C-alpha positions as YAML, in Angstrom:
chain: A
units: angstrom
residues:
- id: 1
  name: MET
  ca: [21.04, -3.66, 1.00]
- id: 2
  name: ARG
  ca: [17.42, -2.43, 1.13]
- id: 3
  name: PRO
  ca: [15.57, -0.80, -1.78]
- id: 4
  name: ASP
  ca: [14.78, 2.91, -1.86]
- id: 5
  name: VAL
  ca: [11.36, 2.35, -3.40]
- id: 6
  name: ILE
  ca: [9.01, -0.61, -3.67]
- id: 7
  name: LEU
  ca: [6.10, -0.46, -6.12]
- id: 8
  name: VAL
  ca: [3.06, -2.59, -5.43]
- id: 9
  name: ALA
  ca: [0.45, -2.60, -8.22]
- id: 10
  name: ASP
  ca: [-2.88, -4.42, -8.17]
- id: 11
  name: CYS
  ca: [-1.87, -6.97, -5.49]
- id: 12
  name: VAL
  ca: [-4.86, -6.69, -3.13]
- id: 13
  name: TRP
  ca: [-7.80, -8.83, -4.11]
- id: 14
  name: ILE
  ca: [-7.60, -12.20, -2.29]
- id: 15
  name: SER
  ca: [-7.61, -12.23, 1.50]
- id: 16
  name: SER
  ca: [-5.28, -15.22, 1.75]
- id: 17
  name: LEU
  ca: [-2.54, -13.26, -0.02]
- id: 18
  name: ILE
  ca: [-2.65, -10.19, 2.26]
- id: 19
  name: ALA
  ca: [-0.53, -11.64, 5.11]
- id: 20
  name: PRO
  ca: [2.25, -12.79, 2.73]
- id: 21
  name: LEU
  ca: [2.25, -9.39, 1.01]
- id: 22
  name: LEU
  ca: [2.49, -7.53, 4.30]
- id: 23
  name: HIS
  ca: [5.26, -9.87, 5.51]
- id: 24
  name: THR
  ca: [7.25, -9.29, 2.32]
- id: 25
  name: LEU
  ca: [6.88, -5.53, 2.60]
- id: 26
  name: LYS
  ca: [7.96, -5.66, 6.24]
- id: 27
  name: MET
  ca: [11.05, -7.75, 5.41]
- id: 28
  name: TYR
  ca: [12.25, -5.59, 2.51]
- id: 29
  name: THR
  ca: [11.71, -2.10, 3.95]
- id: 30
  name: THR
  ca: [13.88, -0.04, 6.26]
- id: 31
  name: ASP
  ca: [12.31, 2.03, 9.03]
- id: 32
  name: GLY
  ca: [11.62, 5.55, 7.77]
- id: 33
  name: TYR
  ca: [13.76, 5.03, 4.64]
- id: 34
  name: THR
  ca: [12.14, 2.78, 2.04]
- id: 35
  name: GLN
  ca: [9.18, 4.34, 0.32]
- id: 36
  name: VAL
  ca: [6.37, 1.96, -0.69]
- id: 37
  name: ILE
  ca: [3.96, 3.07, -3.35]
- id: 38
  name: ILE
  ca: [0.80, 1.00, -3.51]
- id: 39
  name: THR
  ca: [-1.99, 1.17, -6.06]
- id: 40
  name: TYR
  ca: [-4.88, -1.18, -6.55]
- id: 41
  name: GLN
  ca: [-8.51, -1.48, -7.51]
- id: 42
  name: GLN
  ca: [-10.74, -2.59, -4.65]
- id: 43
  name: ARG
  ca: [-12.48, -5.79, -5.65]
- id: 44
  name: GLY
  ca: [-13.88, -6.92, -2.34]
- id: 45
  name: ARG
  ca: [-14.53, -5.41, 1.07]
- id: 46
  name: GLU
  ca: [-12.89, -8.23, 3.10]
- id: 47
  name: ALA
  ca: [-9.52, -8.13, 1.39]
- id: 48
  name: HIS
  ca: [-9.50, -4.32, 1.35]
- id: 49
  name: GLU
  ca: [-10.30, -4.03, 5.04]
- id: 50
  name: GLU
  ca: [-7.74, -6.70, 6.01]
- id: 51
  name: PHE
  ca: [-5.06, -4.96, 3.94]
- id: 52
  name: TRP
  ca: [-6.01, -1.47, 5.24]
- id: 53
  name: GLN
  ca: [-5.74, -2.64, 8.87]
- id: 54
  name: GLY
  ca: [-2.45, -4.51, 8.29]
- id: 55
  name: ILE
  ca: [-0.73, -1.75, 6.32]
- id: 56
  name: HIS
  ca: [-1.55, 0.79, 9.03]
- id: 57
  name: GLU
  ca: [-0.07, -1.43, 11.74]
- id: 58
  name: LEU
  ca: [3.30, -1.57, 9.94]
- id: 59
  name: PHE
  ca: [3.49, 1.70, 8.01]
- id: 60
  name: ASP
  ca: [2.72, 5.38, 8.11]
- id: 61
  name: VAL
  ca: [0.29, 5.73, 5.23]
- id: 62
  name: VAL
  ca: [-0.54, 8.79, 3.15]
- id: 63
  name: VAL
  ca: [-3.44, 8.60, 0.70]
- id: 64
  name: VAL
  ca: [-2.36, 10.20, -2.57]
- id: 65
  name: ASP
  ca: [-4.76, 12.74, -3.94]
- id: 66
  name: THR
  ca: [-4.25, 12.00, -7.63]
- id: 67
  name: GLU
  ca: [-6.44, 14.84, -8.74]
- id: 68
  name: LYS
  ca: [-4.44, 17.41, -6.76]
- id: 69
  name: SER
  ca: [-0.98, 15.95, -7.43]
- id: 70
  name: ALA
  ca: [-1.39, 14.94, -11.10]
- id: 71
  name: GLY
  ca: [-4.71, 16.27, -12.30]
- id: 72
  name: LEU
  ca: [-6.14, 12.74, -12.58]
- id: 73
  name: THR
  ca: [-9.62, 11.88, -11.37]
- id: 74
  name: LYS
  ca: [-10.25, 8.29, -10.35]
- id: 75
  name: PRO
  ca: [-13.19, 6.18, -9.20]
- id: 76
  name: ASP
  ca: [-13.52, 5.54, -5.46]
- id: 77
  name: VAL
  ca: [-12.52, 1.88, -5.94]
- id: 78
  name: PHE
  ca: [-9.01, 2.85, -7.04]
- id: 79
  name: HIS
  ca: [-6.48, 3.48, -4.24]
- id: 80
  name: VAL
  ca: [-3.03, 5.04, -4.30]
- id: 81
  name: PHE
  ca: [-0.92, 5.21, -1.12]
- id: 82
  name: GLU
  ca: [2.61, 6.26, -0.19]
- id: 83
  name: CYS
  ca: [3.92, 4.37, 2.84]
- id: 84
  name: THR
  ca: [6.99, 4.39, 5.04]
- id: 85
  name: LYS
  ca: [7.70, 1.77, 7.67]
- id: 86
  name: LYS
  ca: [6.98, 2.84, 11.25]
- id: 87
  name: LYS
  ca: [10.01, 3.23, 13.52]
...
């Protein structure tokens, strides 16, 4: 049984942990079914870019506009995404 939703909060800051995170998300999601919601504060360019590239290889990614959807403004270093695994 696969989950309907996976929440990932503040898990992107060390490059060496990006590959295991992406592998885990790949293993526990179902194509086009499981929604992954990811939020984190960018702490370094290298980890952010590695994650950004990897997540786009595996998932369709939508950047959440928190101001439009919830009336919340946020600094540019905070990221919120909704992802579904590519078929």
